[in-house]
C-alpha positions as CSV (number, residue, x, y, z in Angstrom):
1,X,-47.0,-43.4,-8.5
2,X,-50.4,-44.0,-6.7
3,X,-52.3,-47.3,-6.4
4,X,-54.5,-46.6,-9.4
5,X,-51.6,-46.0,-11.7
6,X,-49.7,-49.0,-10.3
7,X,-52.7,-51.2,-11.1
8,X,-52.9,-49.8,-14.6
9,X,-49.2,-50.5,-15.2
10,X,-49.4,-54.0,-13.7
11,X,-52.3,-54.8,-15.9
12,X,-50.3,-54.2,-19.0
13,X,-47.0,-55.9,-18.1
14,X,-46.5,-58.9,-20.4
15,X,-45.3,-62.3,-19.1
16,X,-41.9,-63.4,-20.3
17,X,-43.6,-65.8,-22.7
18,X,-45.7,-63.0,-24.2
19,X,-42.5,-60.8,-24.6
20,X,-40.7,-63.6,-26.4
21,X,-43.7,-64.1,-28.6
22,X,-44.0,-60.3,-29.4
23,X,-40.2,-60.2,-30.1
24,X,-40.7,-62.9,-32.8
25,X,-43.5,-60.9,-34.3
26,X,-41.6,-57.6,-34.7
27,X,-41.9,-57.7,-38.4
28,X,-42.6,-54.6,-40.5
29,X,-45.6,-56.1,-42.3
30,X,-47.4,-57.8,-39.4
31,X,-49.8,-55.0,-38.5
32,X,-50.6,-53.8,-42.0
33,X,-53.2,-56.5,-42.7
34,X,-57.0,-55.8,-42.3
35,X,-58.6,-56.9,-39.0
36,X,-55.5,-56.0,-36.9
37,X,-56.6,-54.8,-33.4
38,X,-55.7,-51.2,-32.5
39,X,-52.6,-50.1,-30.5
40,X,-53.7,-48.6,-27.2
41,X,-51.7,-46.0,-25.2
42,X,-52.9,-44.4,-21.9
43,X,-51.3,-41.3,-20.5
44,X,-51.7,-39.6,-17.1
45,X,-53.0,-36.0,-17.5
46,X,-52.5,-35.2,-13.8
47,X,-48.7,-35.6,-14.1
48,X,-46.4,-33.1,-15.9
49,X,-45.9,-33.8,-19.6
50,X,-48.6,-36.5,-19.7
51,X,-46.4,-39.6,-19.1
52,X,-47.4,-43.0,-20.6
53,X,-48.7,-45.4,-17.9
54,X,-50.0,-48.2,-20.2
55,X,-49.4,-49.7,-23.7
56,X,-50.8,-52.9,-25.1
57,X,-48.9,-55.7,-26.9
58,X,-50.2,-54.3,-30.3
59,X,-48.3,-51.1,-29.6
60,X,-45.1,-53.1,-28.8
61,X,-45.3,-55.2,-32.0
62,X,-46.2,-52.2,-34.1
63,X,-43.5,-49.8,-32.9
64,X,-40.8,-52.1,-31.8
65,X,-40.7,-50.5,-28.3
66,X,-41.4,-52.7,-25.2
67,X,-43.6,-51.3,-22.5
68,X,-40.7,-50.8,-20.0
69,X,-39.0,-48.6,-22.6
70,X,-41.9,-46.1,-22.9
71,X,-43.6,-46.1,-19.5
72,X,-43.0,-42.6,-18.0
73,X,-42.3,-40.9,-21.4
74,X,-44.5,-38.6,-23.5
75,X,-45.7,-40.3,-26.6
76,X,-44.1,-37.6,-28.8
77,X,-41.0,-39.8,-29.1
78,X,-42.7,-41.7,-31.9
79,X,-42.2,-38.5,-34.0
80,X,-38.4,-39.0,-33.8
81,X,-36.7,-41.3,-36.3
82,X,-33.8,-42.0,-34.0
83,X,-34.6,-43.1,-30.4
84,X,-33.9,-40.4,-27.8
85,X,-33.6,-37.8,-30.5
86,X,-34.0,-34.2,-29.2
87,X,-36.4,-33.0,-31.9
88,X,-39.0,-34.6,-34.2
89,X,-38.3,-35.4,-37.8
90,X,-38.7,-32.6,-40.3
91,X,-41.3,-34.6,-42.3
92,X,-43.7,-34.6,-39.4
93,X,-46.6,-32.2,-40.2
94,X,-46.4,-29.3,-37.7
95,X,-50.0,-28.3,-38.4
96,X,-51.2,-31.7,-37.1
97,X,-48.9,-31.4,-34.1
98,X,-50.3,-28.0,-33.3
99,X,-53.9,-29.3,-33.6
100,X,-53.1,-32.1,-31.2
101,X,-51.7,-29.5,-28.7
102,X,-54.8,-27.4,-29.1
103,X,-57.1,-30.4,-28.5
104,X,-55.1,-31.4,-25.4
105,X,-55.3,-27.9,-24.0
106,X,-59.0,-27.5,-24.7
107,X,-59.9,-31.1,-23.8
108,X,-61.3,-31.7,-27.2
109,X,-61.1,-35.2,-28.8
110,X,-58.7,-35.5,-31.8
111,X,-58.8,-37.7,-34.9
112,X,-56.3,-37.5,-37.6
113,X,-53.1,-38.9,-39.3
114,X,-49.6,-38.3,-38.1
115,X,-46.2,-39.5,-39.3
116,X,-44.5,-41.8,-36.7
117,X,-41.4,-44.0,-36.7
118,X,-40.7,-47.5,-35.5
119,X,-37.7,-48.1,-33.2
120,X,-35.7,-49.2,-36.2
121,X,-36.5,-45.9,-38.1
122,X,-39.2,-47.3,-40.4
123,X,-41.8,-44.6,-41.2
124,X,-45.4,-45.3,-40.2
125,X,-48.7,-43.5,-40.7
126,X,-50.5,-43.3,-37.4
127,X,-54.3,-43.0,-37.7
128,X,-54.8,-41.6,-34.2
129,X,-57.8,-41.0,-32.0
130,X,-57.5,-39.3,-28.6
131,X,-60.2,-40.0,-26.0
132,X,-60.4,-38.3,-22.6
133,X,-61.1,-40.3,-19.4
134,X,-62.9,-38.5,-16.5
135,X,-63.2,-39.2,-12.8
136,X,-66.5,-39.0,-10.8
137,X,-66.1,-35.3,-10.5
138,X,-65.7,-34.8,-14.2
139,X,-62.0,-34.0,-14.1
140,X,-59.9,-35.4,-17.0
141,X,-57.4,-37.8,-15.4
142,X,-56.2,-39.8,-18.4
143,X,-55.9,-39.7,-22.2
144,X,-56.4,-42.9,-24.2
145,X,-54.7,-43.0,-27.7
146,X,-56.2,-45.4,-30.2
147,X,-53.7,-46.0,-33.0
148,X,-53.9,-47.8,-36.3
149,X,-50.5,-48.0,-38.0
150,X,-49.8,-48.5,-41.7
151,X,-46.7,-48.3,-43.8
152,X,-45.6,-44.9,-45.0
153,X,-44.2,-44.7,-48.5
154,X,-42.2,-41.5,-48.7
155,X,-38.7,-40.1,-49.4
156,X,-37.3,-39.2,-46.0
157,X,-34.4,-37.4,-47.6
158,X,-36.7,-34.8,-49.2
159,X,-36.8,-31.6,-47.1
160,X,-40.4,-30.4,-46.9
161,X,-39.4,-26.7,-47.5
162,X,-36.3,-24.8,-48.6
163,X,-34.3,-23.9,-45.5
164,X,-32.0,-21.3,-47.2
165,X,-31.6,-20.0,-50.7
166,X,-28.3,-18.2,-51.4
167,X,-28.5,-15.4,-53.9
168,X,-25.4,-14.3,-55.9
169,X,-27.1,-11.4,-57.7
170,X,-24.8,-8.3,-57.9
171,X,-24.7,-5.0,-59.7
172,X,-22.4,-4.7,-62.7
173,X,-19.0,-3.3,-61.8
174,X,-19.2,-4.1,-58.1
175,X,-17.2,-6.8,-56.4
176,X,-19.3,-9.4,-54.7
177,X,-17.6,-8.7,-51.3
178,X,-16.0,-5.3,-50.9
179,X,-13.6,-6.5,-48.2
180,X,-12.9,-9.5,-46.1
181,X,-14.7,-7.7,-43.2
182,X,-17.8,-7.2,-45.3
183,X,-17.6,-10.9,-46.3
184,X,-17.5,-12.0,-42.7
185,X,-20.5,-9.8,-42.0
186,X,-22.5,-11.2,-44.9
187,X,-21.5,-14.7,-43.9
188,X,-22.7,-14.0,-40.3
189,X,-26.0,-12.6,-41.6
190,X,-26.5,-15.7,-43.8
191,X,-25.7,-17.9,-40.8
192,X,-28.2,-16.1,-38.6
193,X,-30.9,-16.4,-41.3
194,X,-30.2,-20.1,-41.6
195,X,-30.3,-20.6,-37.8
196,X,-33.8,-19.1,-37.6
197,X,-35.0,-21.1,-40.6
198,X,-33.5,-24.3,-39.2
199,X,-35.9,-24.1,-36.3
200,X,-38.8,-26.5,-36.5
201,X,-42.3,-25.2,-37.3
202,X,-43.4,-26.1,-33.9
203,X,-40.7,-24.0,-32.2
204,X,-41.4,-21.1,-34.6
205,X,-45.1,-21.3,-33.9
206,X,-45.2,-21.8,-30.2
207,X,-42.0,-20.0,-29.1
208,X,-42.0,-17.0,-31.5
209,X,-45.2,-16.4,-33.5
210,X,-47.6,-17.0,-30.5
211,X,-45.8,-14.3,-28.5
212,X,-46.2,-11.6,-31.2
213,X,-49.1,-9.3,-31.9
214,X,-51.4,-9.9,-34.9
215,X,-49.8,-6.9,-36.6
216,X,-46.3,-8.3,-36.2
217,X,-47.3,-11.7,-37.4
218,X,-48.8,-10.2,-40.5
219,X,-45.5,-8.4,-41.1
220,X,-43.5,-11.6,-40.6
221,X,-45.7,-13.4,-43.1
222,X,-44.2,-11.2,-45.9
223,X,-40.6,-12.3,-45.2
224,X,-40.6,-15.6,-47.0
225,X,-42.9,-18.3,-48.3
226,X,-42.4,-20.6,-45.3
227,X,-43.3,-17.8,-42.8
228,X,-46.3,-17.0,-44.9
229,X,-47.6,-20.6,-44.8
230,X,-47.1,-20.6,-41.0
231,X,-48.9,-17.3,-40.5
232,X,-51.8,-18.4,-42.8
233,X,-52.5,-21.5,-40.7
234,X,-55.9,-21.2,-38.9
235,X,-54.7,-22.7,-35.7
236,X,-51.7,-20.4,-35.6
237,X,-54.0,-17.4,-36.3
238,X,-56.3,-18.4,-33.4
239,X,-53.4,-19.0,-31.0
240,X,-51.9,-15.5,-31.8
241,X,-55.3,-13.8,-31.4
242,X,-56.0,-15.7,-28.2
243,X,-52.6,-14.8,-26.6
244,X,-53.0,-11.2,-27.7
245,X,-56.7,-10.6,-26.9
246,X,-57.6,-13.3,-24.4
247,X,-59.6,-16.5,-24.6
248,X,-63.0,-14.7,-23.9
249,X,-62.5,-12.4,-26.9
250,X,-61.5,-15.1,-29.3
251,X,-64.5,-17.2,-28.2
252,X,-66.7,-14.2,-29.1
253,X,-65.1,-13.9,-32.5
254,X,-65.3,-17.6,-33.3
255,X,-68.4,-17.3,-35.5
256,X,-66.9,-14.7,-37.7
257,X,-63.9,-16.9,-38.5
258,X,-66.2,-19.2,-40.4
259,X,-66.6,-16.5,-43.0
260,X,-63.2,-14.7,-42.8
261,X,-60.7,-17.0,-41.2
262,X,-58.5,-16.0,-38.3
263,X,-55.7,-14.5,-40.5
264,X,-58.0,-12.1,-42.3
265,X,-60.1,-11.3,-39.3
266,X,-57.0,-10.4,-37.3
267,X,-55.7,-8.3,-40.1
268,X,-59.0,-6.4,-40.6
269,X,-59.4,-5.7,-36.9
270,X,-55.8,-4.5,-36.7
271,X,-55.7,-2.3,-39.8
272,X,-59.4,-1.4,-39.8
273,X,-59.1,-1.5,-43.6
274,X,-62.7,-2.7,-44.0
275,X,-64.5,-0.6,-41.4
276,X,-67.7,1.0,-42.8
277,X,-71.2,2.3,-41.8
278,X,-74.4,0.8,-43.0
279,X,-78.1,1.0,-42.1
280,X,-79.6,-2.2,-40.6
281,X,-83.3,-2.7,-41.5
282,X,-85.3,-4.8,-39.0
283,X,-89.0,-5.4,-38.5
284,X,-91.2,-4.6,-35.6
285,X,-91.2,-1.4,-33.6
286,X,-90.6,0.0,-30.1
287,X,-93.8,1.7,-29.1
288,X,-94.6,4.1,-27.6
289,X,-91.8,6.3,-28.8
290,X,-89.2,7.3,-26.2
291,X,-85.7,8.7,-25.6
292,X,-83.1,8.3,-22.8
293,X,-83.6,4.5,-22.8
294,X,-80.7,2.0,-22.4
295,X,-79.8,-0.9,-24.7
296,X,-77.3,-3.7,-24.5
297,X,-76.2,-6.8,-26.4
298,X,-76.2,-10.3,-25.1
299,X,-74.6,-12.4,-27.8
300,X,-76.6,-11.7,-31.0
301,X,-79.6,-10.4,-29.0
302,X,-80.3,-6.7,-28.4
303,X,-82.2,-5.8,-25.3
304,X,-83.8,-2.4,-24.8
305,X,-85.3,-1.3,-21.4
306,X,-87.2,1.7,-20.1
307,X,-86.7,5.3,-21.3
308,X,-88.4,8.7,-21.2
309,X,-91.8,8.9,-22.8
310,X,-94.2,11.8,-23.5
311,X,-94.3,14.4,-20.7
312,X,-91.2,12.8,-19.1
313,X,-93.1,9.6,-18.4
314,X,-90.7,6.9,-17.0
315,X,-91.2,3.6,-18.8
316,X,-90.5,0.0,-17.7
317,X,-91.1,-2.2,-20.7
318,X,-88.5,-4.5,-22.2
319,X,-87.9,-5.2,-25.9
320,X,-85.6,-7.8,-27.6
321,X,-84.2,-8.0,-31.1
322,X,-82.8,-11.4,-32.1
323,X,-80.2,-10.9,-34.9
324,X,-79.9,-14.6,-35.5
325,X,-83.5,-14.7,-36.7
326,X,-84.1,-15.0,-40.5
327,X,-86.1,-11.7,-40.3
328,X,-85.1,-9.9,-37.1
329,X,-87.8,-7.8,-35.5
330,X,-88.3,-6.0,-32.2
331,X,-90.5,-7.9,-29.8
332,X,-91.9,-6.8,-26.5
333,X,-91.1,-9.3,-23.7
334,X,-94.2,-10.2,-21.7
335,X,-93.3,-10.9,-18.0
336,X,-94.9,-11.1,-14.7
337,X,-93.0,-8.3,-13.1
338,X,-90.7,-5.4,-14.2
339,X,-88.5,-2.8,-12.4
340,X,-90.1,0.6,-11.7
341,X,-90.1,2.8,-14.8
342,X,-87.0,4.9,-15.3
343,X,-84.8,6.9,-17.7
344,X,-81.2,8.0,-17.4
345,X,-80.3,4.5,-16.1
346,X,-77.7,2.0,-17.2
347,X,-78.1,-1.5,-18.7
348,X,-75.2,-4.0,-18.8
349,X,-74.6,-7.7,-19.6
350,X,-73.3,-10.3,-17.3
351,X,-72.0,-13.8,-18.3
352,X,-73.4,-13.4,-21.9
353,X,-77.1,-13.8,-20.9
354,X,-77.9,-11.8,-17.8
355,X,-79.0,-8.2,-18.2
356,X,-78.6,-5.9,-15.1
357,X,-80.3,-2.5,-14.6
358,X,-79.0,0.1,-12.2
359,X,-80.2,3.5,-11.1
360,X,-82.0,6.1,-13.1
361,X,-84.8,8.6,-12.6
362,X,-88.2,7.2,-11.7
363,X,-91.6,8.6,-10.7
364,X,-90.5,9.2,-7.1
365,X,-87.0,10.6,-7.9
366,X,-83.6,9.0,-8.4
367,X,-83.0,5.3,-7.9
368,X,-80.1,3.0,-6.8
369,X,-81.7,-0.4,-7.1
370,X,-80.5,-3.4,-9.1
371,X,-82.6,-5.8,-11.2
372,X,-81.4,-8.8,-13.2
373,X,-83.0,-10.5,-16.2
374,X,-82.0,-14.0,-17.3
375,X,-82.6,-14.2,-21.1
376,X,-82.0,-17.9,-21.2
377,X,-84.6,-18.7,-18.5
378,X,-87.7,-20.6,-19.7
379,X,-89.9,-17.6,-18.6
380,X,-87.6,-14.5,-18.4
381,X,-88.5,-12.1,-15.7
382,X,-86.8,-9.3,-13.9
383,X,-85.7,-10.1,-10.3
384,X,-84.4,-7.5,-7.8
385,X,-81.0,-8.1,-6.3
386,X,-80.7,-7.2,-2.6
387,X,-77.2,-5.8,-2.2
388,X,-75.9,-4.0,1.0
389,X,-74.0,-0.8,1.0
390,X,-75.7,0.5,-2.1
391,X,-74.2,3.7,-3.6
392,X,-76.2,7.0,-3.6
393,X,-79.2,7.1,-5.9
394,X,-78.2,8.7,-9.3
395,X,-78.9,9.1,-13.0
396,X,-76.7,9.9,-16.0
397,X,-74.0,7.7,-14.5
398,X,-72.0,5.2,-16.6
399,X,-71.5,1.5,-16.0
400,X,-69.6,-1.5,-17.4
401,X,-69.0,-5.1,-16.6
402,X,-65.6,-6.6,-15.8
403,X,-64.7,-10.3,-16.3
404,X,-68.4,-11.0,-17.0
405,X,-69.3,-11.0,-13.3
406,X,-68.6,-7.6,-11.8
407,X,-70.7,-4.4,-12.3
408,X,-68.8,-1.1,-12.1
409,X,-70.6,2.2,-11.7
410,X,-69.0,5.6,-11.8
411,X,-70.2,9.2,-11.5
412,X,-73.7,10.5,-12.3
413,X,-75.9,13.2,-10.7
414,X,-77.8,13.2,-7.4
415,X,-81.3,14.6,-6.7
416,X,-79.8,17.9,-5.6
417,X,-77.9,18.2,-8.9
418,X,-74.5,17.3,-7.3
419,X,-72.1,15.6,-9.6
420,X,-70.5,12.4,-8.3
421,X,-66.9,11.0,-8.7
422,X,-67.1,7.7,-6.9
423,X,-66.3,4.3,-8.4
424,X,-68.5,1.4,-7.0
425,X,-68.3,-2.4,-7.7
426,X,-70.9,-5.1,-7.3
427,X,-69.6,-8.7,-7.5
428,X,-72.3,-11.2,-8.6
429,X,-70.1,-14.3,-7.8
430,X,-70.7,-14.0,-4.1
431,X,-73.6,-15.6,-2.3
432,X,-74.7,-12.2,-0.9
433,X,-73.7,-9.5,-3.4
434,X,-72.4,-6.4,-1.6
435,X,-71.5,-3.0,-3.1
436,X,-67.9,-1.9,-2.5
437,X,-66.5,1.5,-3.2
438,X,-63.1,1.5,-4.8
439,X,-61.1,4.0,-2.8
440,X,-58.3,5.7,-4.7
441,X,-55.8,8.4,-3.8
442,X,-57.1,10.5,-6.6
443,X,-60.2,10.4,-8.8
444,X,-61.3,12.1,-12.0
445,X,-63.5,15.2,-11.6
446,X,-67.1,14.6,-10.7
447,X,-69.1,14.1,-14.0
448,X,-72.1,12.8,-15.8
449,X,-72.7,11.6,-19.3
450,X,-69.2,10.1,-19.6
451,X,-68.3,6.7,-21.1
452,X,-66.6,3.6,-19.6
453,X,-64.8,1.1,-21.9
454,X,-63.3,-2.1,-20.8
455,X,-60.0,-3.3,-22.4
456,X,-57.4,-5.8,-21.4
457,X,-60.0,-7.8,-19.3
458,X,-59.7,-5.7,-16.1
459,X,-58.7,-2.2,-17.4
460,X,-61.3,0.6,-17.7
461,X,-61.0,3.8,-19.8
462,X,-63.2,6.8,-18.9
463,X,-63.7,9.5,-21.4
464,X,-65.6,12.8,-21.7
465,X,-68.7,13.8,-19.8
466,X,-69.9,17.0,-18.2
467,X,-67.3,17.6,-15.5
468,X,-67.2,19.9,-12.5
469,X,-64.5,22.6,-12.7
470,X,-64.0,24.6,-9.6
471,X,-66.8,25.4,-7.2
472,X,-69.7,26.2,-9.6
473,X,-68.4,25.7,-13.2
474,X,-69.3,22.7,-15.3
475,X,-67.7,22.1,-18.7
476,X,-67.7,19.3,-21.3
477,X,-64.6,17.2,-20.9
478,X,-62.3,15.7,-23.6
479,X,-59.9,14.0,-21.1
480,X,-59.3,10.2,-20.7
481,X,-58.6,8.3,-17.5
482,X,-57.7,4.7,-16.8
483,X,-57.8,2.3,-13.9
484,X,-56.8,-1.4,-13.6
485,X,-59.1,-3.3,-11.2
486,X,-56.6,-6.2,-11.1
487,X,-54.1,-4.1,-9.2
488,X,-53.8,-4.7,-5.4
489,X,-54.7,-1.1,-4.9
490,X,-56.4,0.2,-8.1
491,X,-55.7,3.9,-8.8
492,X,-57.2,6.3,-11.4
493,X,-54.6,7.9,-13.7
494,X,-55.1,10.5,-16.3
495,X,-54.0,9.3,-19.8
496,X,-51.7,11.8,-21.5
497,X,-53.1,12.2,-25.0
498,X,-51.5,15.6,-25.6
499,X,-50.5,14.5,-29.2
500,X,-47.2,16.5,-28.9
501,X,-44.9,15.6,-31.8
502,X,-47.5,13.5,-33.6
503,X,-48.7,15.3,-36.8
504,X,-51.4,12.7,-37.5
505,X,-53.0,13.0,-34.0
506,X,-56.2,15.0,-33.7
507,X,-57.8,15.3,-30.2
508,X,-61.6,14.8,-30.2
509,X,-63.6,17.9,-29.1
510,X,-64.9,17.8,-25.6
511,X,-68.3,16.0,-25.3
512,X,-70.9,14.1,-23.3
513,X,-73.6,11.5,-24.0
514,X,-71.4,10.1,-26.8
515,X,-70.6,6.5,-27.9
516,X,-67.5,4.6,-26.8
517,X,-66.7,1.2,-28.2
518,X,-63.9,-1.2,-27.0
519,X,-62.5,-3.3,-29.9
520,X,-61.3,-6.9,-29.5
521,X,-57.7,-5.6,-29.7
522,X,-58.2,-3.1,-26.9
523,X,-58.4,0.1,-28.9
524,X,-61.3,2.5,-28.2
525,X,-63.6,4.1,-30.8
526,X,-65.4,7.4,-29.9
527,X,-68.1,9.2,-32.0
528,X,-71.2,11.4,-31.5
529,X,-72.3,13.2,-28.4
530,X,-73.3,16.6,-27.3
531,X,-70.5,19.0,-28.6
532,X,-70.3,22.7,-28.3
533,X,-69.6,24.8,-31.4
534,X,-69.8,23.5,-35.0
535,X,-67.7,20.4,-34.7
536,X,-69.1,17.4,-36.6
537,X,-70.0,14.6,-34.3
538,X,-70.0,12.2,-37.3
539,X,-66.3,12.2,-37.0
540,X,-64.9,9.0,-35.6
541,X,-61.8,8.9,-33.3
542,X,-59.5,6.0,-32.4
543,X,-57.3,5.6,-29.3
544,X,-54.9,2.8,-28.5
545,X,-54.3,2.9,-24.7
546,X,-51.5,0.3,-25.0
547,X,-49.3,2.7,-27.0
548,X,-46.3,4.1,-25.1
549,X,-47.6,7.6,-25.9
550,X,-51.3,7.2,-26.7
551,X,-52.8,9.7,-29.1
552,X,-56.2,10.2,-30.8
553,X,-56.5,9.6,-34.5
554,X,-59.3,10.4,-36.9
555,X,-60.8,7.2,-38.4
556,X,-62.2,7.9,-41.9
557,X,-65.2,5.6,-42.1
558,X,-67.2,5.3,-45.4
559,X,-70.9,4.8,-45.5
560,X,-73.8,6.5,-43.9
561,X,-73.1,7.4,-40.2
562,X,-75.8,8.4,-37.7
563,X,-77.1,11.9,-37.8
564,X,-75.9,14.6,-35.4
565,X,-77.1,13.1,-32.2
566,X,-76.5,12.5,-28.5
567,X,-77.9,10.2,-25.9
568,X,-77.9,7.2,-28.2
569,X,-77.2,3.6,-27.0
570,X,-74.6,1.3,-28.4
571,X,-74.5,-2.5,-28.6
572,X,-71.4,-4.4,-29.6
573,X,-72.4,-7.7,-31.2
574,X,-70.0,-10.6,-31.8
575,X,-67.0,-8.3,-31.3
576,X,-67.2,-7.0,-34.9
577,X,-70.5,-5.2,-35.2
578,X,-71.4,-1.9,-33.4
579,X,-75.2,-1.1,-33.5
580,X,-76.3,2.4,-32.6
581,X,-79.8,2.9,-31.4
582,X,-81.8,6.1,-31.0
583,X,-80.5,9.5,-30.0
584,X,-81.7,13.0,-30.0
585,X,-81.2,16.2,-32.1
586,X,-82.6,19.6,-31.6
587,X,-85.5,18.8,-33.9
588,X,-86.6,15.2,-33.4
589,X,-86.3,12.0,-31.4
590,X,-84.8,9.1,-33.5
591,X,-85.4,5.5,-32.5
592,X,-86.3,3.3,-35.4
593,X,-83.0,3.8,-37.3
594,X,-80.3,1.2,-36.5
595,X,-76.9,2.3,-37.8
596,X,-74.2,-0.4,-37.9
597,X,-70.5,0.2,-37.7
598,X,-69.0,-2.9,-39.3
599,X,-65.4,-3.5,-38.2
600,X,-64.9,-6.3,-40.8
601,X,-65.7,-6.7,-44.5
602,X,-68.4,-9.3,-43.9
603,X,-71.0,-8.3,-41.3
604,X,-72.8,-11.0,-39.5
605,X,-76.1,-9.8,-41.0
606,X,-76.6,-8.6,-44.6
607,X,-79.4,-6.2,-45.5
């Protein structure tokens, strides 16, 4: 124990006279009167299991425990009716315990009531507040618990839920047990059922439910009333989603839970029972008209940059659409400088507020420059990023961001019409960003117009595009490839989606300039694009790359989908809304229509 901790402990040690006085005052009713000062407990967060390093005399007189009995222990022992018990009492609310755990993990202050016990087993209601103590560097070093105890009037012999209900229902004419062997099997089955149900809610929640997928948790909720109550708990739902989808995804979904709740949100994103198309009506306009622009979402803001105007004119203006506004409308951003005009470029989002443009076709030919726009700046303006080892200039490539800080670019087409197959990464966390080509033993065929979708934080799925076949042949592709950038030596692998033996599986027709969307749960949605023949691009396809044998499935989506189009841009807002902008047909250029693919029953914006 360091000097700081020793001084804290020494400061709370009572004199022998004080101990004798507190021993005389260990009466059940002493601390129930108004005006009683609070019990104070201080724990060390830098040590394992947050041991107690200080308690005041009010704590001693309230609980019956002396300081030397509790120093070095976690404060959870107050949830045990018998000192040194191995588990907390059944009447302690597991929801409150889970909330305390969440607050400790997220460093959020807690305030609530919890059932505790004196050393002699007397039940107490602990009105608890948890405060965090920081050092000069802002690091949490200690937790201070402020406790007000009062008497708890409750029947401790009442079990808060039925542990096991034996049924003796049997069909007429049948013996209850066909043989002694069957009887032993039934008895064993009942014992196993009882053993699971005898586990505390905390164990069931943290050791079992939290390790399951949202789909499995939903199935478990239909087993019995107690499991259903556990799976309906909001904190349990968030914990399950966070463990399955990651902290970043659940943070993005947080706003939707205020309308749906974690249980329903997880169910709808898993089953896609509520998915539907709708048309989103917004004000303003993007003028002059254009195609081959790029758009991307930053939170609930849509940003559109550049595009191809009349007579193949490259454009360099920037528009923003704030979906949080009462009446959302397109607004042109006025700024001191902008990147050179271009089309066929990529636009991606970094860290939730930084927009990054790469490549494209400008007035003087193809580009390989990088520009960044900070939407949260007081006066947003585009700034060029000087990065060494820049990849070849290109257009019609595809890009994505990994972990919110890394830009990944693949493929595209050079000035000479040569298709590319390289994979390049630009890390914005370094002082001097530098491009790095990810060398692999094998790479997908050179292509343009393909899509990149990020799932599982560092995994990328590439699909479709116009791919090189042989020396001079170029064909639309319907193949999928994956790579995990977290591997020590990342390698591209073709994903086997042959659909052999799966009658429900339907492979999407080969295409390019389509839309690919990564869902919070890691599944990929594909629709639209340039497709040969008479196949309908309005058909929506779903792929789960986590499956042992991934296969494409047709997703029947009601509502009004986008028209036959290709070259449109897609923005994913809040993890549950997919906005489709623009696109082309053989007859017209469409820009003003915003089609929305709602993944949940309550979209974030109602028209």
